[in-house]
TIRO-2110 file (N, C-alpha, C; in Angstrom, 1 decimal):
// TIRO-2110
-3.3, -21.9, 9.3, N, 1, A
-3.0, -20.5, 8.8, CA, 1, A
-3.4, -19.5, 9.9, C, 1, A
-2.4, -18.6, 10.2, N, 2, A
-2.6, -17.6, 11.2, CA, 2, A
-3.4, -16.5, 10.7, C, 2, A
-3.7, -15.6, 11.7, N, 3, A
-4.5, -14.4, 11.4, CA, 3, A
-3.8, -13.5, 10.3, C, 3, A
-2.5, -13.3, 10.5, N, 4, A
-1.8, -12.5, 9.6, CA, 4, A
-1.8, -13.0, 8.2, C, 4, A
-1.7, -14.4, 8.1, N, 5, A
-1.7, -15.0, 6.7, CA, 5, A
-3.1, -14.8, 6.1, C, 5, A
-4.1, -14.9, 6.9, N, 6, A
-5.5, -14.7, 6.3, CA, 6, A
-5.7, -13.3, 5.8, C, 6, A
-5.2, -12.3, 6.6, N, 7, A
-5.3, -11.0, 6.2, CA, 7, A
-4.5, -10.7, 4.9, C, 7, A
-3.3, -11.3, 4.8, N, 8, A
-2.5, -11.1, 3.6, CA, 8, A
-3.2, -11.7, 2.4, C, 8, A
-3.8, -12.9, 2.6, N, 9, A
-4.5, -13.5, 1.5, CA, 9, A
-5.7, -12.7, 1.0, C, 9, A
-6.4, -12.1, 2.0, N, 10, A
-7.6, -11.2, 1.7, CA, 10, A
-7.1, -10.0, 0.9, C, 10, A
-6.1, -9.3, 1.4, N, 11, A
-5.6, -8.1, 0.7, CA, 11, A
-5.2, -8.5, -0.8, C, 11, A
-4.5, -9.6, -0.9, N, 12, A
-4.0, -9.9, -2.3, CA, 12, A
-5.2, -10.2, -3.2, C, 12, A
-6.3, -10.8, -2.7, N, 13, A
-7.5, -11.0, -3.5, CA, 13, A
-8.2, -9.7, -3.7, C, 13, A
-8.3, -8.8, -2.8, N, 14, A
-9.0, -7.6, -2.9, CA, 14, A
-8.3, -6.7, -3.9, C, 14, A
-7.0, -6.7, -4.0, N, 15, A
-6.3, -5.8, -5.0, CA, 15, A
-5.8, -6.6, -6.2, C, 15, A
-6.4, -7.7, -6.5, N, 16, A
-6.0, -8.5, -7.7, CA, 16, A
-6.0, -7.7, -9.0, C, 16, A
-7.0, -6.8, -9.1, N, 17, A
-7.2, -6.0, -10.4, CA, 17, A
-6.1, -4.9, -10.6, C, 17, A
-5.3, -4.7, -9.6, N, 18, A
-4.3, -3.6, -9.7, CA, 18, A
-3.0, -4.2, -10.3, C, 18, A
-2.2, -3.4, -11.0, N, 19, A
-0.9, -3.8, -11.5, CA, 19, A
0.1, -4.0, -10.4, C, 19, A
1.2, -4.6, -10.7, N, 20, A
2.2, -4.8, -9.7, CA, 20, A
3.0, -3.5, -9.3, C, 20, A
3.1, -2.6, -10.3, N, 21, A
3.7, -1.3, -10.1, CA, 21, A
2.6, -0.3, -10.2, C, 21, A
2.3, 0.4, -9.0, N, 22, A
1.2, 1.3, -8.9, CA, 22, A
1.6, 2.8, -9.1, C, 22, A
0.7, 3.6, -9.4, N, 23, A
0.8, 5.1, -9.4, CA, 23, A
0.3, 5.6, -8.1, C, 23, A
0.7, 6.8, -7.7, N, 24, A
0.1, 7.4, -6.5, CA, 24, A
-1.4, 7.5, -6.5, C, 24, A
-2.0, 7.7, -7.7, N, 25, A
-3.5, 7.7, -7.8, CA, 25, A
-4.1, 6.3, -7.5, C, 25, A
-3.4, 5.3, -7.9, N, 26, A
-3.9, 3.9, -7.6, CA, 26, A
-3.8, 3.6, -6.1, C, 26, A
-2.7, 4.1, -5.5, N, 27, A
-2.5, 3.9, -4.1, CA, 27, A
-3.6, 4.7, -3.3, C, 27, A
-3.9, 5.8, -3.8, N, 28, A
-4.9, 6.7, -3.2, CA, 28, A
-6.3, 5.9, -3.2, C, 28, A
-6.6, 5.3, -4.3, N, 29, A
-7.8, 4.6, -4.5, CA, 29, A
-7.8, 3.4, -3.6, C, 29, A
-6.7, 2.7, -3.5, N, 30, A
-6.7, 1.4, -2.7, CA, 30, A
-6.9, 1.7, -1.2, C, 30, A
-6.3, 2.8, -0.8, N, 31, A
-6.3, 3.2, 0.7, CA, 31, A
-7.5, 4.0, 1.0, C, 31, A
-8.2, 4.6, 0.0, N, 32, A
-9.3, 5.5, 0.3, CA, 32, A
-8.9, 6.8, 1.0, C, 32, A
-7.7, 7.3, 0.6, N, 33, A
-7.2, 8.6, 1.2, CA, 33, A
-7.1, 9.6, 0.1, C, 33, A
-6.8, 10.9, 0.5, N, 34, A
-6.7, 12.0, -0.4, CA, 34, A
-5.3, 12.0, -1.0, C, 34, A
-5.2, 12.9, -2.0, N, 35, A
-3.9, 13.0, -2.7, CA, 35, A
-2.8, 13.4, -1.8, C, 35, A
-3.0, 14.4, -1.0, N, 36, A
-2.0, 14.9, -0.1, CA, 36, A
-1.5, 13.7, 0.9, C, 36, A
-2.4, 13.0, 1.4, N, 37, A
-2.1, 11.9, 2.3, CA, 37, A
-1.3, 10.8, 1.6, C, 37, A
-1.7, 10.5, 0.4, N, 38, A
-1.0, 9.5, -0.4, CA, 38, A
0.5, 9.9, -0.7, C, 38, A
0.7, 11.2, -1.1, N, 39, A
2.0, 11.6, -1.4, CA, 39, A
2.8, 11.7, -0.1, C, 39, A
2.2, 12.1, 1.0, N, 40, A
2.9, 12.1, 2.3, CA, 40, A
3.4, 10.8, 2.7, C, 40, A
2.6, 9.7, 2.5, N, 41, A
3.0, 8.4, 2.9, CA, 41, A
4.2, 7.9, 2.0, C, 41, A
4.2, 8.4, 0.8, N, 42, A
5.4, 8.1, -0.1, CA, 42, A
6.6, 8.9, 0.3, C, 42, A
6.4, 10.2, 0.5, N, 43, A
7.6, 11.0, 0.8, CA, 43, A
8.3, 10.6, 2.1, C, 43, A
7.5, 10.2, 3.1, N, 44, A
8.0, 9.9, 4.4, CA, 44, A
8.6, 8.5, 4.5, C, 44, A
8.3, 7.7, 3.4, N, 45, A
8.8, 6.3, 3.4, CA, 45, A
7.9, 5.3, 4.1, C, 45, A
6.7, 5.8, 4.6, N, 46, A
5.8, 4.9, 5.3, CA, 46, A
5.4, 3.7, 4.3, C, 46, A
5.3, 4.1, 3.0, N, 47, A
5.1, 3.1, 1.9, CA, 47, A
6.3, 3.3, 1.0, C, 47, A
7.1, 2.3, 0.9, N, 48, A
8.3, 2.3, 0.1, CA, 48, A
7.9, 2.5, -1.4, C, 48, A
8.7, 3.4, -2.1, N, 49, A
8.4, 3.6, -3.5, CA, 49, A
9.7, 3.9, -4.2, C, 49, A
9.6, 3.9, -5.5, N, 50, A
10.7, 4.3, -6.4, CA, 50, A
10.4, 5.6, -7.1, C, 50, A
11.2, 6.5, -7.1, N, 51, A
10.9, 7.8, -7.8, CA, 51, A
11.9, 7.9, -9.0, C, 51, A
11.3, 8.1, -10.2, N, 52, A
12.0, 8.3, -11.4, CA, 52, A
11.7, 9.7, -11.9, C, 52, A
12.6, 10.6, -11.6, N, 53, A
12.3, 12.0, -11.9, CA, 53, A
11.2, 12.5, -11.1, C, 53, A
10.1, 12.9, -11.7, N, 54, A
8.9, 13.3, -11.0, CA, 54, A
7.8, 12.2, -10.8, C, 54, A
8.1, 11.1, -11.3, N, 55, A
7.1, 10.0, -11.3, CA, 55, A
7.4, 9.0, -10.2, C, 55, A
6.4, 8.7, -9.4, N, 56, A
6.5, 7.6, -8.4, CA, 56, A
6.0, 6.3, -8.9, C, 56, A
6.6, 5.2, -8.5, N, 57, A
6.1, 3.9, -8.8, CA, 57, A
6.2, 3.1, -7.5, C, 57, A
5.1, 2.5, -7.1, N, 58, A
5.0, 1.8, -5.8, CA, 58, A
4.7, 0.4, -6.0, C, 58, A
5.4, -0.5, -5.4, N, 59, A
5.1, -2.0, -5.6, CA, 59, A
3.8, -2.3, -4.8, C, 59, A
3.0, -3.0, -5.4, N, 60, A
1.7, -3.4, -4.8, CA, 60, A
1.9, -4.1, -3.5, C, 60, A
3.0, -4.9, -3.4, N, 61, A
3.3, -5.5, -2.1, CA, 61, A
3.6, -4.6, -1.0, C, 61, A
4.1, -3.4, -1.3, N, 62, A
4.4, -2.4, -0.3, CA, 62, A
3.2, -1.8, 0.3, C, 62, A
2.1, -1.7, -0.5, N, 63, A
0.8, -1.2, 0.0, CA, 63, A
0.2, -2.3, 0.9, C, 63, A
0.3, -3.5, 0.5, N, 64, A
-0.3, -4.6, 1.2, CA, 64, A
0.5, -4.7, 2.6, C, 64, A
1.8, -4.6, 2.5, N, 65, A
2.6, -4.7, 3.8, CA, 65, A
2.2, -3.5, 4.7, C, 65, A
2.0, -2.3, 4.1, N, 66, A
1.6, -1.2, 4.9, CA, 66, A
0.3, -1.4, 5.7, C, 66, A
-0.7, -2.0, 4.9, N, 67, A
-2.0, -2.3, 5.6, CA, 67, A
-1.8, -3.4, 6.6, C, 67, A
-1.1, -4.4, 6.4, N, 68, A
-0.9, -5.5, 7.4, CA, 68, A
-0.2, -4.9, 8.6, C, 68, A
0.8, -4.1, 8.4, N, 69, A
1.5, -3.5, 9.6, CA, 69, A
0.6, -2.6, 10.4, C, 69, A
-0.3, -1.9, 9.7, N, 70, A
-1.2, -1.0, 10.4, CA, 70, A
-2.2, -1.9, 11.3, C, 70, A
-2.6, -3.0, 10.8, N, 71, A
-3.5, -3.9, 11.6, CA, 71, A
-2.7, -4.4, 12.8, C, 71, A
-1.5, -4.8, 12.6, N, 72, A
-0.7, -5.3, 13.7, CA, 72, A
-0.5, -4.3, 14.8, C, 72, A
-0.2, -3.0, 14.4, N, 73, A
0.0, -1.9, 15.3, CA, 73, A
-1.2, -1.6, 16.2, C, 73, A
-2.4, -1.8, 15.6, N, 74, A
-3.7, -1.5, 16.3, CA, 74, A
-3.9, -2.5, 17.4, C, 74, A
-3.4, -3.7, 17.2, N, 75, A
-3.7, -4.8, 18.2, CA, 75, A
-2.8, -4.8, 19.4, C, 75, A
-1.6, -4.1, 19.3, N, 76, A
-0.7, -4.0, 20.4, CA, 76, A
-0.9, -2.9, 21.3, C, 76, A
END
C-alpha cells in the first residue's frame, strides 16, 4: 500500500461520521476553515459541488480528494 493509499484510508476513517452529501458548514468543520474560505473553495471549483438554487451539496469524496491533492502538491 502506497503513501497516497494510506492517506486516503486515514481520511475516510477520520470523516466516517459525516454524511456522503455535505453542507458548506460541514465542509468548513472538516477543513477547519472559515465560512468565507469554504464558500470560496466551492465557488472557484477547488472543491467540486452541486448547487441547487441557493443550496450547495458537496460529495464527501470531493473533500477527501481536495485534501489528498493538497498533500501531493506540497511534496513536489
